[in-house]
C-alpha positions as CSV (number, residue, x, y, z in Angstrom):
1,M,-93.9,-65.2,43.0
2,E,-91.9,-67.2,45.6
3,Q,-88.9,-65.8,44.4
4,Y,-90.1,-62.5,44.9
5,R,-91.8,-63.5,48.6
6,Q,-88.5,-64.7,49.6
7,M,-86.7,-61.0,48.4
8,T,-89.8,-59.4,49.7
9,R,-88.7,-61.4,52.8
10,G,-84.9,-60.9,53.0
11,S,-85.2,-56.8,52.6
12,A,-87.9,-56.9,54.9
13,K,-85.8,-58.7,57.0
14,K,-82.5,-56.7,56.8
15,F,-84.2,-52.8,57.3
16,I,-85.4,-54.5,60.2
17,G,-81.9,-55.8,61.8
18,L,-80.9,-52.4,60.3
19,I,-83.3,-50.6,63.1
20,L,-82.6,-53.2,65.7
21,R,-78.9,-52.9,65.5
22,R,-78.5,-49.6,66.7
23,W,-81.9,-49.9,68.9
24,Y,-81.2,-47.3,71.8
25,W,-81.9,-44.7,69.4
26,L,-85.8,-46.4,69.5
27,V,-85.2,-45.8,73.3
28,I,-83.6,-42.3,73.3
29,F,-86.4,-40.6,70.9
30,A,-89.4,-42.8,72.9
31,A,-88.3,-41.0,76.5
32,L,-87.4,-38.1,74.9
33,F,-91.2,-37.8,73.0
34,A,-92.9,-38.9,76.0
35,A,-90.8,-36.5,78.1
36,V,-92.1,-33.4,75.5
37,F,-95.8,-34.2,75.2
38,L,-96.3,-34.9,78.3
39,Y,-94.4,-31.6,78.9
40,L,-97.0,-29.9,76.6
41,F,-100.0,-31.2,77.6
42,W,-99.2,-30.4,81.2
43,Y,-98.3,-26.5,79.9
44,R,-101.5,-26.2,78.4
45,Y,-103.7,-28.3,80.8
46,G,-102.1,-29.2,84.2
47,S,-100.8,-25.5,84.4
48,M,-103.9,-23.5,83.6
49,Y,-107.1,-22.4,85.4
50,S,-110.4,-21.6,84.3
51,V,-113.1,-19.1,85.8
52,T,-116.7,-18.3,84.6
53,S,-119.1,-15.4,84.6
54,T,-123.0,-15.7,83.8
55,F,-124.8,-12.8,83.1
56,I,-128.1,-12.2,81.8
57,P,-128.7,-8.3,79.5
58,V,-131.9,-6.3,81.8
59,G,-134.1,-4.5,79.5
60,I,-134.5,-6.2,76.0
61,D,-137.4,-6.9,73.9
62,S,-138.3,-10.4,72.8
63,G,-136.9,-9.3,69.6
64,Q,-133.4,-8.7,71.5
65,A,-133.5,-12.3,73.5
66,S,-133.5,-14.5,69.9
67,P,-130.6,-16.2,69.0
68,S,-129.4,-13.1,66.5
69,G,-130.0,-10.6,69.6
70,L,-128.2,-12.7,72.0
71,G,-125.2,-12.9,69.7
72,L,-124.7,-9.2,69.5
73,Y,-123.9,-9.9,73.4
74,G,-121.6,-12.9,72.7
75,S,-119.9,-10.2,70.2
76,L,-119.7,-7.6,72.8
77,V,-117.5,-9.8,75.0
78,K,-114.7,-10.0,72.4
79,N,-115.4,-6.6,71.0
80,G,-112.0,-4.6,70.6
81,K,-112.5,-1.8,72.8
82,V,-114.0,-3.9,75.8
83,L,-110.2,-6.0,75.4
84,S,-108.5,-3.2,75.1
85,S,-109.7,-1.3,78.1
86,T,-110.0,-4.4,79.9
87,A,-106.1,-5.1,79.3
88,N,-105.3,-1.4,79.6
89,S,-107.0,-1.6,83.1
90,L,-104.8,-4.3,84.4
91,G,-100.9,-3.5,82.8
92,F,-100.0,-7.4,82.5
93,V,-101.8,-8.7,79.8
94,S,-103.0,-7.5,75.8
95,A,-106.0,-7.9,74.2
96,D,-104.6,-10.1,71.8
97,N,-104.2,-12.1,75.0
98,L,-107.4,-11.8,76.1
99,A,-108.9,-13.2,72.7
100,D,-107.2,-15.9,72.5
101,S,-107.9,-17.0,76.3
102,I,-111.9,-15.7,76.2
103,S,-115.0,-18.2,75.0
104,V,-118.5,-16.9,75.1
105,D,-121.3,-18.9,75.3
106,T,-125.4,-17.9,74.4
107,D,-128.5,-20.0,76.2
108,L,-131.5,-19.1,74.0
109,N,-133.6,-20.8,76.9
110,S,-132.9,-18.9,79.8
111,A,-131.8,-15.9,77.6
112,T,-127.7,-16.1,79.5
113,V,-124.4,-15.5,78.2
114,R,-121.7,-17.5,80.0
115,I,-118.1,-16.6,79.8
116,S,-114.9,-18.3,80.3
117,L,-111.9,-17.9,80.6
118,V,-108.0,-19.8,80.6
119,W,-105.4,-18.5,82.5
120,A,-102.0,-19.7,83.6
121,D,-102.4,-17.8,86.5
122,R,-105.4,-18.2,89.7
123,E,-105.2,-14.9,90.8
124,Q,-104.9,-13.1,87.9
125,A,-107.6,-14.8,86.0
126,A,-109.8,-13.3,89.0
127,Q,-108.6,-9.7,88.2
128,I,-109.3,-10.6,84.6
129,M,-112.8,-11.7,85.0
130,S,-113.7,-8.8,87.2
131,A,-112.3,-5.9,85.0
132,L,-113.6,-7.5,81.7
133,R,-117.1,-7.5,84.1
134,A,-116.6,-4.1,84.6
135,N,-116.1,-3.2,81.1
136,I,-119.0,-5.2,79.9
137,E,-121.6,-2.8,82.1
138,L,-119.9,0.1,80.9
139,A,-120.5,-1.3,77.5
140,V,-124.0,-3.2,77.6
141,P,-126.1,0.3,77.7
142,Y,-124.2,1.7,74.8
143,S,-124.1,-1.2,72.6
144,A,-126.0,-3.6,72.8
145,G,-129.3,-2.1,73.1
146,A,-130.0,-3.4,77.1
147,V,-130.3,-1.3,80.1
148,A,-128.0,-3.2,82.4
149,V,-126.5,-6.8,82.5
150,R,-127.1,-8.5,86.4
151,W,-124.5,-10.8,86.8
152,L,-125.6,-14.5,88.5
153,D,-122.3,-15.1,90.3
154,T,-119.2,-13.5,92.0
155,V,-115.6,-14.1,90.5
156,S,-112.7,-14.2,93.2
157,A,-109.8,-16.5,93.3
158,A,-111.1,-18.7,95.1
159,D,-113.4,-19.8,91.9
160,A,-111.1,-20.4,89.1
161,R,-110.6,-24.3,88.7
162,P,-107.6,-26.0,87.5
163,L,-108.2,-27.4,84.0
164,S,-109.2,-30.8,83.4
165,A,-107.6,-32.5,81.0
166,S,-109.7,-34.5,78.6
167,V,-107.3,-37.2,77.5
168,P,-105.7,-39.1,80.8
169,Y,-101.7,-38.6,81.2
170,F,-101.6,-42.0,80.4
171,Q,-102.6,-42.2,77.0
172,I,-101.0,-39.2,76.3
173,F,-97.6,-40.6,77.6
174,I,-98.0,-44.2,75.2
175,L,-98.8,-41.2,72.5
176,G,-95.6,-39.6,73.0
177,V,-93.5,-43.3,73.0
178,L,-95.3,-44.5,69.9
179,A,-94.1,-41.1,68.2
180,G,-90.4,-41.6,69.5
181,L,-90.4,-45.5,68.2
182,F,-91.3,-44.7,65.0
183,I,-89.0,-41.4,65.0
184,G,-86.6,-43.4,66.3
185,A,-86.9,-46.4,63.5
186,G,-86.6,-43.3,60.2
187,F,-83.6,-42.3,62.2
188,S,-82.1,-45.8,62.5
189,L,-82.8,-46.8,59.6
190,L,-81.3,-43.4,58.5
191,L,-78.0,-44.5,59.7
192,G,-78.2,-48.0,59.0
193,V,-79.2,-46.7,55.2
194,S,-75.8,-44.6,54.8
195,D,-73.4,-46.6,57.4
196,K,-71.1,-49.1,54.8
197,R,-69.8,-51.1,57.8
198,V,-70.3,-54.8,57.2
199,F,-73.0,-56.2,59.9
200,I,-75.0,-58.7,57.5
201,L,-72.1,-61.3,56.2
202,E,-74.2,-62.6,53.4
203,S,-74.3,-59.1,52.2
204,V,-71.0,-59.1,51.2
205,D,-69.7,-58.8,48.0
206,Y,-65.9,-59.9,48.0
207,G,-65.3,-59.0,44.5
208,G,-62.8,-62.3,43.8
209,N,-62.5,-65.6,44.1
210,V,-62.9,-65.5,48.6
211,S,-64.0,-68.3,50.5
212,V,-65.1,-67.5,53.6
213,I,-64.4,-70.3,56.5
214,G,-66.0,-68.9,59.7
215,A,-67.1,-66.0,61.9
216,I,-65.3,-65.4,65.3
217,A,-68.1,-64.3,67.9
218,R,-67.8,-61.7,70.2
219,R,-65.8,-62.5,73.2
220,E,-66.0,-60.6,76.4
221,N,-62.2,-61.3,77.4
222,P,-60.4,-62.3,74.6
223,D,-56.9,-62.6,75.7
224,A,-57.7,-65.2,78.9
225,P,-54.8,-65.5,81.4
226,S,-55.3,-69.3,80.9
227,G,-53.5,-68.6,77.3
228,R,-55.7,-71.5,76.0
229,P,-56.7,-71.0,72.6
230,D,-60.2,-69.9,72.1
231,K,-62.9,-73.5,70.9
232,Q,-64.1,-70.6,68.5
233,F,-60.9,-71.1,66.8
234,F,-60.8,-74.9,66.5
235,P,-62.6,-75.4,63.3
236,I,-61.2,-72.6,61.2
237,S,-57.1,-73.5,62.9
238,L,-58.3,-78.0,61.6
239,Y,-59.5,-76.4,58.5
240,L,-56.4,-74.9,57.6
241,N,-54.2,-77.5,58.5
242,R,-55.5,-79.7,56.3
243,L,-55.7,-77.8,53.5
244,M,-51.8,-77.1,54.4
245,E,-51.0,-80.9,54.6
246,E,-52.5,-82.5,51.4
247,H,-50.6,-79.6,49.8
248,D,-47.7,-79.8,51.2
249,K,-47.9,-75.8,52.1
250,K,-46.4,-74.5,54.7
251,F,-46.3,-70.5,54.4
252,V,-49.9,-68.3,55.1
253,M,-50.0,-64.4,55.4
254,C,-52.6,-62.9,57.6
255,T,-53.9,-59.8,57.0
256,S,-56.6,-57.6,57.4
257,P,-58.1,-54.6,55.3
258,A,-58.1,-51.7,57.7
259,G,-55.7,-51.7,60.8
260,S,-58.1,-53.3,64.6
261,C,-58.7,-56.0,63.0
262,G,-57.1,-58.7,65.1
263,T,-55.0,-60.4,62.8
264,G,-51.9,-61.3,66.0
265,D,-55.1,-62.7,68.1
266,V,-56.4,-64.6,64.9
267,A,-52.6,-66.0,63.9
268,L,-52.0,-66.9,67.8
269,N,-55.2,-68.7,68.6
270,I,-54.7,-70.5,64.9
271,A,-50.6,-71.5,66.4
272,K,-51.9,-72.1,69.6
273,I,-54.3,-75.4,67.9
274,I,-52.3,-76.2,65.6
275,S,-48.8,-76.7,67.8
276,S,-51.4,-79.1,69.9
277,L,-51.1,-81.9,67.0
278,K,-47.4,-81.7,67.7
279,K,-46.4,-79.2,65.3
280,N,-43.7,-76.5,65.4
281,I,-45.3,-73.1,64.4
282,L,-43.8,-69.7,63.5
283,I,-45.6,-66.2,63.7
284,V,-43.7,-64.1,61.8
285,T,-44.9,-60.9,62.9
286,L,-44.1,-57.8,60.7
287,Q,-44.3,-54.5,61.9
288,K,-43.8,-50.6,61.1
289,D,-41.2,-49.1,63.4
290,P,-41.0,-45.3,63.1
291,G,-37.9,-45.4,64.4
292,T,-34.2,-44.9,62.5
293,P,-33.1,-47.8,62.3
294,A,-35.3,-50.6,62.8
295,P,-33.5,-52.9,65.8
296,E,-32.2,-56.3,64.9
297,P,-34.9,-59.6,64.6
298,E,-35.6,-61.4,67.8
299,L,-37.3,-64.8,68.0
300,R,-39.5,-65.7,71.2
301,P,-41.3,-68.8,72.3
302,V,-44.9,-67.8,73.2
303,Y,-46.9,-70.8,73.3
304,P,-45.1,-74.3,73.6
305,G,-44.9,-75.4,69.9
306,V,-45.4,-71.7,69.1
307,Y,-42.2,-68.9,68.6
308,E,-42.5,-65.4,67.3
309,F,-40.3,-63.8,65.3
310,L,-40.5,-59.7,65.3
311,L,-39.3,-58.4,61.5
312,R,-39.8,-54.6,61.8
313,W,-39.5,-52.0,59.5
314,N,-39.1,-48.7,59.1
315,E,-40.6,-45.9,56.5
316,S,-36.7,-45.4,55.1
317,E,-36.3,-48.8,53.9
318,S,-37.5,-49.5,50.7
319,E,-39.6,-52.2,49.9
320,I,-37.4,-54.5,48.1
321,S,-35.5,-54.0,51.1
322,L,-38.8,-55.5,53.6
323,V,-39.3,-58.0,50.1
324,D,-35.7,-59.4,50.7
325,S,-35.9,-59.8,54.2
326,V,-38.7,-61.8,54.4
327,L,-37.7,-63.8,51.3
328,S,-34.3,-64.6,53.3
329,L,-36.6,-66.4,55.9
330,L,-38.4,-68.7,54.2
331,P,-36.0,-71.5,53.6
332,L,-34.4,-71.3,57.0
333,A,-38.1,-71.5,58.6
334,A,-39.5,-74.1,56.1
335,E,-36.7,-76.6,57.9
336,E,-37.9,-75.8,61.6
337,F,-41.3,-75.8,61.7
338,N,-44.3,-77.4,60.4
339,L,-46.5,-73.8,59.6
340,I,-45.6,-69.9,59.5
341,L,-47.7,-67.6,60.0
342,F,-47.1,-64.0,58.4
343,D,-48.8,-61.4,60.6
344,S,-49.0,-58.5,58.4
345,P,-50.1,-54.7,58.6
346,A,-52.9,-53.3,57.5
347,L,-53.5,-54.1,54.0
348,L,-54.7,-51.0,52.6
349,E,-52.0,-48.8,54.7
350,N,-49.3,-50.5,53.8
351,V,-49.5,-51.1,50.8
352,Q,-46.1,-52.7,50.3
353,C,-47.0,-55.7,52.0
354,S,-49.0,-56.9,49.4
355,M,-45.6,-57.9,47.4
356,L,-45.2,-60.9,49.7
357,V,-48.1,-62.7,48.4
358,K,-47.0,-64.4,45.3
359,N,-43.9,-65.4,47.3
360,M,-47.1,-67.4,50.1
361,D,-49.1,-70.3,49.9
362,S,-52.2,-69.3,50.9
363,T,-53.4,-65.5,51.9
364,L,-55.8,-65.0,54.9
365,L,-58.0,-62.3,55.2
366,V,-59.3,-61.3,58.9
367,C,-62.1,-58.6,58.6
368,Q,-63.4,-56.8,61.5
369,Y,-67.2,-57.3,62.0
370,G,-69.2,-53.7,62.4
371,K,-65.7,-51.8,61.6
372,T,-64.3,-53.3,58.0
373,K,-66.4,-51.1,55.5
374,Y,-67.9,-53.3,52.3
375,T,-65.7,-50.9,49.7
376,D,-62.6,-51.5,52.2
377,V,-62.9,-55.4,51.5
378,Q,-63.6,-55.1,47.6
379,S,-60.4,-52.8,47.6
380,A,-58.1,-55.3,50.1
381,V,-59.5,-58.4,47.7
382,S,-58.7,-57.0,44.0
383,L,-55.2,-55.9,45.8
384,L,-54.4,-59.6,46.8
385,A,-55.4,-60.8,43.9
386,R,-53.0,-58.1,41.7
387,A,-50.5,-58.9,43.6
388,G,-50.8,-62.7,42.6
389,A,-52.8,-64.6,45.4
390,S,-54.7,-67.2,43.5
391,H,-57.1,-68.0,46.4
392,I,-58.0,-65.9,49.8
393,Y,-59.5,-67.0,52.7
394,C,-61.8,-64.8,55.3
395,V,-62.1,-65.1,58.7
396,W,-64.5,-62.8,60.3
397,N,-63.4,-61.7,63.9
398,D,-65.7,-60.2,66.9
399,A,-68.9,-61.4,64.9
400,D,-72.3,-61.3,66.0
401,K,-72.5,-64.7,68.3
402,H,-75.6,-66.4,65.7
403,Y,-72.5,-66.1,63.0
404,S,-70.4,-68.6,65.4
405,E,-72.9,-71.3,64.6
406,Y,-73.0,-70.3,60.8
407,Y,-72.3,-72.7,57.5
408,F,-70.1,-71.0,55.1
409,P,-69.7,-72.8,51.9
410,I,-66.0,-74.2,51.3
411,E,-64.0,-75.1,48.7
412,S,-61.6,-78.0,50.4
413,N,-59.5,-78.3,47.0
414,A,-58.6,-74.1,46.7
415,V,-55.2,-73.0,47.6
């Protein structure tokens, strides 16, 4: 039972997270529905006018003063011929519109018939009521058995009153907001369920021998003018340094499933931190160059103790040529540097780079929070495993801030 409750709480938390992650849809729908509800309510009540007129049948006997007798006069008011004659005499309204806008009430105690008309224009409301009264006066002697009708009031535009709403506008606004929030939540949930990008790190199934060693929280300015390493990289960097020292390893491949995951930024920050331990670090940046032929490689310092070697290749070169170029660097780099980081382009877009994995001591997979897809992670891990990677370490870049303090289980003896 307790396990079931934990699963239920976990599912509820996941769904709430999917909704709140797209909170702006809730705001948009709430504002939209509130505006629509208020407009429709105003259109129905705020812009409508009500005019009434009451008459007494004259010359009827006691039987016609009964409820059924007075009902004849109520039916007469909404009689099709009466409404058609009224509409024809006006020219700006139809009989059907009149039937929808007119209501009739009879009072047995006073033997009166009260006609109510709701219309959007005050002047037209008075004109309609006047025309309707005239047609009723003509129809009553022939259809209802009375000699005539006596009107108890007069009709003018001044008598038309704005229709008062039975519900305050504030309540309509709240109702619109609640309806918008409900629809917006459903829309956000639908988008969240269909979105294959990773927003919940705990839900990722890597499908291989992978250890998540850290998450870097989203930074407003990752390229700080001071050039100092970001403090969030210290635990990751020190862990990799200890791992390499314990197993006397030097070569780490830094790659990502898809593009724009920040592998270069991650590699540079790790190199800066480890270089502060009096070590020389080399970053080999592998870069595809569409030009032909590829320019000569160059070595340049980027930070005290950190050097970058830019190795370009073009699409016309074979995969073996790329691998040979990298392999030729390994012995020389191992003599001069304590740690060599290979910054590889996106793995799934440059499959040939996976051929370098078997020559590396360790593999660092950089994934982008909110951009990398679940399927891309599994595909990259599968590709690396087939290429010979014994163990893969994963870092999530630009994650939510609460993940920066998150504890990730690590196997300290895995390389």
